[in-house]
C-alpha positions as a Python dict, from the first residue, in 0.01 Angstrom:
ca = {
    (1, 'M'): (0, 0, 0),
    (2, 'K'): (-363, -83, 124),
    (3, 'I'): (-539, -350, -121),
    (4, 'I'): (-929, -360, -98),
    (5, 'E'): (-1048, -675, -289),
    (6, 'L'): (-1383, -644, -366),
    (7, 'N'): (-1614, -898, -344),
    (8, 'E'): (-2038, -944, -223),
    (9, 'K'): (-1930, -938, 157),
    (10, 'N'): (-1739, -627, 149),
    (11, 'R'): (-1879, -449, -139),
    (12, 'S'): (-2090, -248, 7),
    (13, 'L'): (-1856, -99, 279),
    (14, 'Y'): (-1684, 69, -4),
    (15, 'A'): (-2025, 182, -230),
    (16, 'S'): (-1904, 549, -233),
    (17, 'Y'): (-1576, 480, -456),
    (18, 'F'): (-1831, 327, -715),
    (19, 'T'): (-1961, 684, -791),
    (20, 'D'): (-1897, 1091, -758),
    (21, 'E'): (-2154, 1393, -778),
    (22, 'S'): (-2275, 1270, -1087),
    (23, 'R'): (-2450, 1053, -937),
    (24, 'L'): (-2324, 793, -1227),
    (25, 'S'): (-2270, 465, -1055),
    (26, 'G'): (-2022, 157, -1119),
    (27, 'Q'): (-1833, -141, -1013),
    (28, 'A'): (-1485, -227, -968),
    (29, 'S'): (-1287, -532, -876),
    (30, 'R'): (-1048, -367, -687),
    (31, 'I'): (-933, -48, -456),
    (32, 'V'): (-589, 65, -393),
    (33, 'F'): (-517, 358, -126),
    (34, 'P'): (-107, 437, -184),
    (35, 'Q'): (38, 560, 83),
    (36, 'D'): (353, 728, -91),
    (37, 'V'): (447, 831, -472),
    (38, 'D'): (684, 507, -497),
    (39, 'S'): (473, 260, -438),
    (40, 'L'): (163, 347, -673),
    (41, 'C'): (430, 413, -913),
    (42, 'A'): (570, 64, -922),
    (43, 'F'): (161, -79, -852),
    (44, 'V'): (94, 152, -1211),
    (45, 'K'): (370, 14, -1363),
    (46, 'E'): (247, -377, -1286),
    (47, 'S'): (-131, -321, -1326),
    (48, 'Y'): (-25, -209, -1693),
    (49, 'A'): (160, -499, -1737),
    (50, 'Q'): (-117, -716, -1642),
    (51, 'D'): (-406, -516, -1917),
    (52, 'I'): (-592, -393, -1593),
    (53, 'P'): (-806, -82, -1618),
    (54, 'L'): (-723, 149, -1414),
    (55, 'V'): (-996, 472, -1234),
    (56, 'V'): (-823, 767, -1061),
    (57, 'Q'): (-1004, 920, -780),
    (58, 'G'): (-928, 1219, -595),
    (59, 'A'): (-1247, 1351, -355),
    (60, 'R'): (-1529, 1245, -619),
    (61, 'T'): (-1626, 1571, -631),
    (62, 'G'): (-1658, 1587, -1014),
    (63, 'L'): (-1958, 1637, -1173),
    (64, 'C'): (-1922, 1446, -1473),
    (65, 'G'): (-1820, 1068, -1377),
    (66, 'G'): (-1467, 1081, -1445),
    (67, 'A'): (-1398, 932, -1104),
    (68, 'V'): (-1677, 618, -1154),
    (69, 'P'): (-1505, 297, -1273),
    (70, 'K'): (-1762, 164, -1533),
    (71, 'D'): (-1561, -156, -1601),
    (72, 'P'): (-1625, -451, -1370),
    (73, 'A'): (-1203, -544, -1413),
    (74, 'S'): (-1093, -263, -1351),
    (75, 'C'): (-893, -101, -1015),
    (76, 'V'): (-976, 265, -883),
    (77, 'I'): (-709, 394, -743),
    (78, 'A'): (-794, 632, -467),
    (79, 'L'): (-522, 917, -376),
    (80, 'E'): (-644, 1028, -89),
    (81, 'N'): (-371, 977, 114),
    (82, 'L'): (-124, 1141, -47),
    (83, 'T'): (-231, 1491, 97),
    (84, 'G'): (132, 1623, 233),
    (85, 'H'): (257, 1971, 143),
    (86, 'G'): (561, 2137, 210),
    (87, 'E'): (682, 2470, 371),
    (88, 'I'): (590, 2798, 177),
    (89, 'Q'): (907, 2928, 24),
    (90, 'K'): (913, 3324, -108),
    (91, 'D'): (1074, 3432, -399),
    (92, 'G'): (1045, 3723, -630),
    (93, 'Q'): (731, 3717, -768),
    (94, 'G'): (583, 3579, -455),
    (95, 'A'): (598, 3235, -303),
    (96, 'L'): (624, 2883, -387),
    (97, 'I'): (497, 2581, -229),
    (98, 'E'): (512, 2171, -279),
    (99, 'V'): (180, 1995, -214),
    (100, 'Q'): (77, 1602, -296),
    (101, 'C'): (-243, 1564, -489),
    (102, 'G'): (-488, 1469, -248),
    (103, 'L'): (-436, 1770, -57),
    (104, 'S'): (-801, 1942, -71),
    (105, 'L'): (-831, 2277, -210),
    (106, 'G'): (-970, 2416, 165),
    (107, 'E'): (-658, 2237, 362),
    (108, 'L'): (-430, 2459, 106),
    (109, 'H'): (-650, 2757, 182),
    (110, 'K'): (-616, 2715, 602),
    (111, 'Y'): (-255, 2612, 591),
    (112, 'I'): (-196, 2939, 403),
    (113, 'A'): (-433, 3182, 525),
    (114, 'R'): (-208, 3373, 763),
    (115, 'S'): (109, 3356, 497),
    (116, 'G'): (10, 3667, 367),
    (117, 'Y'): (-25, 3456, 49),
    (118, 'R'): (-325, 3346, -123),
    (119, 'F'): (-395, 3064, -416),
    (120, 'A'): (-526, 3292, -647),
    (121, 'P'): (-760, 3013, -817),
    (122, 'D'): (-1090, 3002, -654),
    (123, 'P'): (-1242, 2698, -748),
    (124, 'S'): (-1615, 2693, -492),
    (125, 'E'): (-1556, 2351, -401),
    (126, 'D'): (-1307, 2331, -108),
    (127, 'S'): (-1317, 1958, -63),
    (128, 'A'): (-1214, 1911, -394),
    (129, 'T'): (-813, 1783, -417),
    (130, 'V'): (-533, 1966, -576),
    (131, 'G'): (-501, 1676, -807),
    (132, 'G'): (-882, 1664, -886),
    (133, 'L'): (-853, 2069, -1004),
    (134, 'F'): (-560, 2008, -1175),
    (135, 'A'): (-726, 1729, -1407),
    (136, 'N'): (-1016, 1926, -1460),
    (137, 'Q'): (-853, 2213, -1547),
    (138, 'A'): (-1026, 2404, -1306),
    (139, 'K'): (-1166, 2768, -1315),
    (140, 'G'): (-1360, 2967, -1019),
    (141, 'M'): (-1569, 3251, -1043),
    (142, 'N'): (-1257, 3520, -1093),
    (143, 'A'): (-1114, 3339, -1403),
    (144, 'A'): (-1148, 3617, -1622),
    (145, 'T'): (-858, 3767, -1406),
    (146, 'A'): (-679, 3506, -1225),
    (147, 'G'): (-706, 3259, -1514),
    (148, 'T'): (-675, 2875, -1440),
    (149, 'V'): (-560, 2643, -1199),
    (150, 'S'): (-238, 2524, -1450),
    (151, 'R'): (-119, 2891, -1459),
    (152, 'Y'): (-46, 2859, -1107),
    (153, 'V'): (166, 2519, -1168),
    (154, 'E'): (552, 2593, -1160),
    (155, 'G'): (602, 2225, -1175),
    (156, 'L'): (438, 1874, -1091),
    (157, 'S'): (551, 1508, -1101),
    (158, 'F'): (367, 1309, -1370),
    (159, 'L'): (344, 934, -1335),
    (160, 'L'): (285, 753, -1695),
    (161, 'Y'): (122, 451, -1801),
    (162, 'D'): (477, 217, -1726),
    (163, 'G'): (548, 332, -1393),
    (164, 'T'): (773, 622, -1518),
    (165, 'L'): (747, 937, -1318),
    (166, 'L'): (803, 1252, -1485),
    (167, 'H'): (927, 1570, -1335),
    (168, 'I'): (835, 1842, -1541),
    (169, 'A'): (916, 2247, -1482),
    (170, 'R'): (748, 2520, -1618),
    (171, 'S'): (890, 2614, -1979),
    (172, 'E'): (1070, 2339, -1984),
    (173, 'C'): (830, 2150, -2261),
    (174, 'T'): (684, 2328, -2568),
    (175, 'V'): (430, 2244, -2746),
    (176, 'T'): (503, 2303, -3136),
    (177, 'E'): (316, 2253, -3472),
    (178, 'T'): (491, 1945, -3482),
    (179, 'G'): (378, 1832, -3142),
    (180, 'F'): (604, 1820, -2808),
    (181, 'T'): (857, 1629, -2650),
    (182, 'L'): (852, 1511, -2272),
    (183, 'P'): (1167, 1506, -2027),
    (184, 'D'): (1261, 1126, -2074),
    (185, 'G'): (1267, 1212, -2447),
    (186, 'K'): (970, 1022, -2587),
    (187, 'T'): (834, 1266, -2859),
    (188, 'F'): (494, 1325, -2976),
    (189, 'E'): (489, 1387, -3359),
    (190, 'V'): (145, 1520, -3522),
    (191, 'P'): (71, 1771, -3817),
    (192, 'F'): (-33, 2037, -3630),
    (193, 'V'): (-420, 2108, -3613),
    (194, 'P'): (-578, 2416, -3502),
    (195, 'S'): (-742, 2379, -3181),
    (196, 'D'): (-1007, 2553, -2985),
    (197, 'P'): (-810, 2709, -2660),
    (198, 'R'): (-1121, 2636, -2488),
    (199, 'F'): (-1031, 2259, -2474),
    (200, 'P'): (-752, 2226, -2214),
    (201, 'F'): (-698, 1890, -2334),
    (202, 'L'): (-607, 1925, -2689),
    (203, 'P'): (-248, 2100, -2765),
    (204, 'H'): (-213, 2407, -2881),
    (205, 'A'): (151, 2599, -3046),
    (206, 'G'): (333, 2740, -2773),
    (207, 'E'): (121, 2613, -2532),
    (208, 'D'): (324, 2449, -2216),
    (209, 'L'): (343, 2044, -2138),
    (210, 'I'): (219, 2159, -1833),
    (211, 'D'): (-101, 2307, -1934),
    (212, 'L'): (-164, 2032, -2217),
    (213, 'L'): (-173, 1776, -1898),
    (214, 'A'): (-396, 2013, -1743),
    (215, 'G'): (-771, 1920, -1801),
    (216, 'S'): (-705, 1556, -1879),
    (217, 'E'): (-886, 1380, -1627),
    (218, 'G'): (-666, 1122, -1583),
    (219, 'A'): (-690, 1021, -1962),
    (220, 'Y'): (-323, 1068, -2004),
    (221, 'G'): (-187, 969, -1653),
    (222, 'I'): (-164, 1102, -1264),
    (223, 'A'): (9, 1432, -1175),
    (224, 'V'): (115, 1293, -844),
    (225, 'D'): (270, 1640, -715),
    (226, 'F'): (278, 1965, -739),
    (227, 'T'): (503, 2329, -747),
    (228, 'L'): (216, 2539, -648),
    (229, 'R'): (247, 2957, -742),
    (230, 'L'): (95, 3173, -473),
    (231, 'L'): (52, 3540, -496),
    (232, 'P'): (43, 3840, -260),
    (233, 'A'): (-264, 3826, -84),
    (234, 'D'): (-567, 4134, -127),
    (235, 'P'): (-543, 4351, 149),
    (236, 'S'): (-970, 4410, 53),
    (237, 'V'): (-1221, 4211, -90),
    (238, 'W'): (-1549, 4307, -128),
    (239, 'G'): (-1824, 4142, -227),
    (240, 'I'): (-2189, 4281, -344),
    (241, 'W'): (-2509, 4098, -507),
    (242, 'F'): (-2805, 4313, -693),
    (243, 'F'): (-3113, 4173, -699),
    (244, 'F'): (-3371, 4254, -979),
    (245, 'P'): (-3747, 4188, -989),
    (246, 'D'): (-3925, 4022, -1286),
    (247, 'G'): (-3892, 4265, -1604),
    (248, 'E'): (-3576, 4427, -1474),
    (249, 'D'): (-3320, 4429, -1749),
    (250, 'V'): (-3029, 4204, -1553),
    (251, 'F'): (-2854, 4123, -1873),
    (252, 'R'): (-2848, 4505, -1961),
    (253, 'C'): (-2701, 4559, -1627),
    (254, 'A'): (-2441, 4289, -1643),
    (255, 'E'): (-2327, 4449, -1971),
    (256, 'L'): (-2263, 4779, -1801),
    (257, 'I'): (-2111, 4578, -1536),
    (258, 'R'): (-1864, 4421, -1779),
    (259, 'G'): (-1809, 4741, -1932),
    (260, 'F'): (-1677, 4877, -1621),
    (261, 'A'): (-1466, 4572, -1567),
    (262, 'G'): (-1266, 4684, -1831),
    (263, 'E'): (-1156, 5016, -1684),
    (264, 'T'): (-1024, 4945, -1360),
    (265, 'P'): (-823, 4597, -1262),
    (266, 'R'): (-1016, 4630, -905),
    (267, 'V'): (-1355, 4422, -1065),
    (268, 'R'): (-1262, 4042, -1023),
    (269, 'S'): (-1560, 3860, -1115),
    (270, 'L'): (-1937, 3909, -1179),
    (271, 'D'): (-2155, 3596, -1197),
    (272, 'F'): (-2527, 3563, -1304),
    (273, 'L'): (-2804, 3365, -1129),
    (274, 'S'): (-3126, 3329, -1305),
    (275, 'G'): (-3444, 3328, -1085),
    (276, 'S'): (-3506, 2940, -1061),
    (277, 'A'): (-3121, 2957, -931),
    (278, 'L'): (-3106, 3201, -682),
    (279, 'H'): (-3409, 3057, -550),
    (280, 'T'): (-3252, 2724, -525),
    (281, 'A'): (-3001, 2890, -333),
    (282, 'D'): (-3178, 3054, -101),
    (283, 'S'): (-3375, 2714, -31),
    (284, 'A'): (-3038, 2635, 106),
    (285, 'R'): (-3017, 2858, 431),
    (286, 'S'): (-3230, 2680, 642),
    (287, 'V'): (-2977, 2311, 567),
    (288, 'L'): (-2630, 2493, 502),
    (289, 'E'): (-2502, 2611, 842),
    (290, 'S'): (-2196, 2815, 635),
    (291, 'L'): (-2501, 3058, 544),
    (292, 'N'): (-2606, 3149, 903),
    (293, 'G'): (-2611, 3466, 873),
    (294, 'I'): (-2744, 3529, 527),
    (295, 'P'): (-2985, 3829, 485),
    (296, 'D'): (-3341, 3731, 366),
    (297, 'L'): (-3371, 3800, -4),
    (298, 'P'): (-3525, 4136, -100),
    (299, 'D'): (-3904, 4157, -154),
    (300, 'G'): (-3944, 4011, -568),
    (301, 'S'): (-3630, 3881, -668),
    (302, 'E'): (-3633, 3683, -972),
    (303, 'S'): (-3240, 3717, -1079),
    (304, 'A'): (-2895, 3847, -950),
    (305, 'L'): (-2571, 3942, -1007),
    (306, 'Y'): (-2255, 3871, -793),
    (307, 'L'): (-1977, 4135, -859),
    (308, 'E'): (-1623, 4113, -635),
    (309, 'L'): (-1379, 4364, -566),
    (310, 'A'): (-1016, 4342, -490),
    (311, 'G'): (-783, 4616, -378),
    (312, 'T'): (-550, 4740, -185),
    (313, 'S'): (-746, 4939, 82),
    (314, 'D'): (-1135, 4945, 148),
    (315, 'E'): (-1115, 5310, 70),
    (316, 'A'): (-1031, 5238, -296),
    (317, 'L'): (-1290, 4977, -344),
    (318, 'E'): (-1573, 5217, -211),
    (319, 'E'): (-1422, 5455, -447),
    (320, 'T'): (-1494, 5184, -758),
    (321, 'L'): (-1820, 5046, -566),
    (322, 'M'): (-1930, 5450, -607),
    (323, 'L'): (-1830, 5508, -940),
    (324, 'L'): (-1964, 5199, -1037),
    (325, 'A'): (-2355, 5302, -850),
    (326, 'D'): (-2309, 5605, -1022),
    (327, 'E'): (-2259, 5462, -1387),
    (328, 'L'): (-2576, 5210, -1310),
    (329, 'E'): (-2844, 5478, -1143),
    (330, 'L'): (-2755, 5678, -1436),
    (331, 'H'): (-2917, 5390, -1681),
    (332, 'G'): (-3216, 5362, -1482),
    (333, 'F'): (-3075, 5077, -1230),
    (334, 'D'): (-3229, 5116, -895),
    (335, 'L'): (-2956, 5008, -650),
    (336, 'D'): (-3144, 4967, -367),
    (337, 'N'): (-3195, 4603, -341),
    (338, 'T'): (-2792, 4501, -260),
    (339, 'W'): (-2630, 4281, -43),
    (340, 'V'): (-2279, 4382, 44),
    (341, 'A'): (-1998, 4272, 252),
    (342, 'T'): (-1655, 4411, 310),
    (343, 'D'): (-1484, 4150, 514),
    (344, 'L'): (-1344, 3798, 447),
    (345, 'Q'): (-1607, 3644, 645),
    (346, 'G'): (-1894, 3799, 455),
    (347, 'V'): (-1723, 3710, 140),
    (348, 'E'): (-1665, 3362, 255),
    (349, 'R'): (-2053, 3368, 296),
    (350, 'F'): (-2180, 3485, -27),
    (351, 'H'): (-1917, 3221, -211),
    (352, 'A'): (-2120, 2977, 0),
    (353, 'F'): (-2434, 3127, -107),
    (354, 'R'): (-2321, 3065, -481),
    (355, 'H'): (-2223, 2730, -435),
    (356, 'A'): (-2560, 2645, -249),
    (357, 'V'): (-2706, 2605, -656),
    (358, 'P'): (-2525, 2283, -729),
    (359, 'E'): (-2499, 2187, -403),
    (360, 'Q'): (-2901, 2213, -370),
    (361, 'L'): (-2963, 2071, -724),
    (362, 'N'): (-2796, 1741, -628),
    (363, 'A'): (-2970, 1715, -297),
    (364, 'R'): (-3338, 1726, -484),
    (365, 'L'): (-3163, 1435, -746),
    (366, 'D'): (-3072, 1226, -470),
    (367, 'T'): (-3472, 1290, -292),
    (368, 'L'): (-3563, 1188, -656),
    (369, 'R'): (-3359, 923, -722),
    (370, 'Q'): (-3521, 718, -360),
    (371, 'K'): (-3820, 661, -664),
    (372, 'E'): (-3592, 605, -968),
    (373, 'P'): (-3253, 525, -925),
    (374, 'A'): (-3146, 540, -1263),
    (375, 'L'): (-3154, 950, -1251),
    (376, 'H'): (-2781, 1116, -1275),
    (377, 'R'): (-2671, 1428, -1305),
    (378, 'A'): (-2836, 1692, -1628),
    (379, 'S'): (-2579, 1996, -1687),
    (380, 'V'): (-2357, 2122, -1930),
    (381, 'D'): (-2123, 2368, -1925),
    (382, 'L'): (-2073, 2636, -2232),
    (383, 'A'): (-1762, 2831, -2366),
    (384, 'C'): (-1852, 3164, -2570),
    (385, 'E'): (-1720, 3508, -2629),
    (386, 'P'): (-1756, 3724, -2330),
    (387, 'S'): (-1882, 4013, -2529),
    (388, 'S'): (-2208, 3749, -2582),
    (389, 'C'): (-2213, 3639, -2263),
    (390, 'A'): (-2541, 3803, -2173),
    (391, 'A'): (-2681, 3761, -2466),
    (392, 'H'): (-2633, 3391, -2451),
    (393, 'M'): (-2749, 3391, -2129),
    (394, 'E'): (-3080, 3546, -2170),
    (395, 'A'): (-3151, 3278, -2457),
    (396, 'L'): (-3076, 3015, -2237),
    (397, 'V'): (-3302, 3133, -1964),
    (398, 'N'): (-3555, 3181, -2227),
    (399, 'R'): (-3479, 2859, -2380),
    (400, 'T'): (-3498, 2635, -2046),
    (401, 'G'): (-3823, 2812, -1940),
    (402, 'G'): (-3989, 2615, -2166),
    (403, 'L'): (-3911, 2265, -2093),
    (404, 'P'): (-4108, 2004, -1935),
    (405, 'V'): (-3818, 1976, -1642),
    (406, 'S'): (-3702, 2233, -1371),
    (407, 'S'): (-3361, 2455, -1502),
    (408, 'A'): (-3128, 2683, -1317),
    (409, 'V'): (-2891, 2882, -1537),
    (410, 'Y'): (-2577, 3054, -1407),
    (411, 'G'): (-2266, 3152, -1469),
    (412, 'H'): (-1936, 3411, -1576),
    (413, 'V'): (-2026, 3731, -1762),
    (414, 'L'): (-1653, 3854, -1767),
    (415, 'D'): (-1504, 3564, -1927),
    (416, 'G'): (-1806, 3412, -2133),
    (417, 'R'): (-1872, 3071, -1908),
    (418, 'I'): (-2214, 2969, -1866),
    (419, 'H'): (-2392, 2630, -1622),
    (420, 'V'): (-2721, 2505, -1723),
    (421, 'D'): (-2826, 2242, -1486),
    (422, 'L'): (-3173, 2037, -1570),
    (423, 'L'): (-3368, 1784, -1282),
    (424, 'P'): (-3502, 1519, -1466),
    (425, 'E'): (-3786, 1369, -1231),
    (426, 'T'): (-3810, 1048, -1467),
    (427, 'K'): (-3603, 851, -1726),
    (428, 'E'): (-3823, 1010, -2006),
    (429, 'D'): (-3731, 1359, -1863),
    (430, 'L'): (-3375, 1253, -1852),
    (431, 'L'): (-3355, 1185, -2297),
    (432, 'H'): (-3563, 1516, -2271),
    (433, 'C'): (-3247, 1655, -2126),
    (434, 'E'): (-2980, 1491, -2308),
    (435, 'A'): (-3135, 1592, -2659),
    (436, 'F'): (-3174, 1939, -2512),
    (437, 'F'): (-2796, 1931, -2495),
    (438, 'R'): (-2722, 1795, -2827),
    (439, 'G'): (-2880, 2094, -2950),
    (440, 'L'): (-2707, 2318, -2766),
    (441, 'S'): (-2384, 2167, -2849),
    (442, 'M'): (-2485, 2188, -3257),
    (443, 'N'): (-2473, 2574, -3175),
    (444, 'P'): (-2132, 2728, -3364),
    (445, 'F'): (-2095, 3047, -3069),
    (446, 'L'): (-2106, 2792, -2787),
    (447, 'R'): (-1880, 2502, -2669),
    (448, 'A'): (-1981, 2215, -2460),
    (449, 'G'): (-1770, 2076, -2180),
    (450, 'A'): (-1504, 2297, -2196),
    (451, 'E'): (-1535, 2338, -1795),
    (452, 'N'): (-1582, 2098, -1496),
    (453, 'G'): (-1470, 1818, -1676),
    (454, 'I'): (-1589, 1572, -1976),
    (455, 'G'): (-1598, 1250, -1746),
    (456, 'K'): (-1859, 998, -1905),
    (457, 'L'): (-2157, 1197, -1907),
    (458, 'K'): (-2024, 1474, -2119),
    (459, 'R'): (-1812, 1268, -2397),
    (460, 'D'): (-2085, 1233, -2636),
    (461, 'L'): (-2140, 1608, -2612),
    (462, 'L'): (-1720, 1656, -2641),
    (463, 'R'): (-1761, 1465, -2969),
    (464, 'L'): (-2027, 1683, -3118),
    (465, 'S'): (-1855, 2040, -2985),
    (466, 'L'): (-1480, 1868, -3168),
    (467, 'T'): (-1420, 1938, -3526),
    (468, 'E'): (-1305, 1606, -3676),
    (469, 'E'): (-948, 1691, -3697),
    (470, 'E'): (-940, 1814, -3323),
    (471, 'Y'): (-1111, 1464, -3201),
    (472, 'K'): (-822, 1294, -3423),
    (473, 'L'): (-613, 1506, -3217),
    (474, 'F'): (-689, 1375, -2912),
    (475, 'C'): (-703, 1027, -3000),
    (476, 'A'): (-338, 1046, -3133),
    (477, 'V'): (-212, 1220, -2823),
    (478, 'K'): (-460, 977, -2607),
    (479, 'G'): (-266, 665, -2774),
    (480, 'F'): (22, 861, -2714),
    (481, 'F'): (14, 830, -2355),
    (482, 'D'): (-231, 512, -2316),
    (483, 'P'): (-107, 269, -2569),
    (484, 'Q'): (-357, 17, -2456),
    (485, 'G'): (-667, 234, -2349),
    (486, 'L'): (-622, 152, -1970),
    (487, 'W'): (-619, 514, -1831),
    (488, 'N'): (-990, 583, -1698),
    (489, 'P'): (-1129, 423, -1996),
    (490, 'G'): (-1504, 536, -2090),
    (491, 'S'): (-1419, 902, -2005),
    (492, 'F'): (-1395, 1147, -2305),
    (493, 'I'): (-1369, 890, -2568),
    (494, 'P'): (-1722, 702, -2636),
    (495, 'D'): (-1707, 345, -2571),
}
């Protein structure tokens, strides 16, 4: 195992390990790079016995500071060398593959590309690791139909604070109304508290233990390797962008498509981009090679919807799209302003265009930080009932339009997930952003922090979003898995 003792001479060489995509920064006393699981287990056991705070890192693509070491005495565990994977093993439901936590999503996709199978979740950040996706219970654009990452985890090895490595198979351990029991016999007992299922790190009666561990961001331990479920690849996938001029009712159109999606399994995702989000993505075409071949935006475009269809053939998808077009035209929508991709390369290019929104916002933030280094990412992820998602999106576009900072509103209509990104230029702006997010957290119809992690940036919002009973339940579970509070200190729970 490679161990780096940090000092004034070498600290600058490892500066990238003190931050993540949140643009928060911190310090640590040591960085370790495990080469295998056995050495990692031994190191964790020894470090925990010495009361050393441990911060777990994957690819540091997180947006909330979960991988940032805030305690100067902490040790960073960088899992970037645990990138192994096994062969694809077919079974009656598709196929399985064994992977280590440090394998990137892009490398996984590359390996299985010609196998006839797919990893169904589609988080847009290909450089994120499988372990990071699990730790944040990642969702992609197609989560309404595919579900979350943990749904495709059939088994895992989970490292506890004392160096114990638990091997957990799906359906082996289930949460009940009185708690749960780990495979090694340790039992967590607590009176059942009904909690919001949009917070994956809280126990819910009937839940698989694997799903409870998902979304815990290293607060409970480290998932070091996985057995992943692969599904047969979709023979045909189409992507369609609809563009709307100022004043045209994009939200009514979104509702019409959402209703249509309930009638056919071939609609797998529907994303909304506000005008500011759309033009942010468009500004990336000159700097991102992945956007080569993207057409120019139709004149007057001020918002957009991205629809993705998947099915057994191009003919079936064409029929679906024609039926949808007839429905939209019946309600007065002009479909001339559209982009359509009917091949995988084109769909991937459309995904890159959508992912350019957070990428470009971070690039702008980096420019602003040259003048004001204290700035960090200001964003919140909100969950709502899908039936009211378009209405909430419309209200948020109007509310953010009145703020003294640039904003972008975008998200997933089919399953009620909304992203709000603000771009502060000064420390005073940052305070305005935080106050705005606190206000959103008090809305009983929106739950803040239900996606993309909690980390250090959203921990106060989480506290506002949880009921007192839910918060006490989380603290009890955290205490069970981390008795001394040394796993990723400063994340989830305010200092």
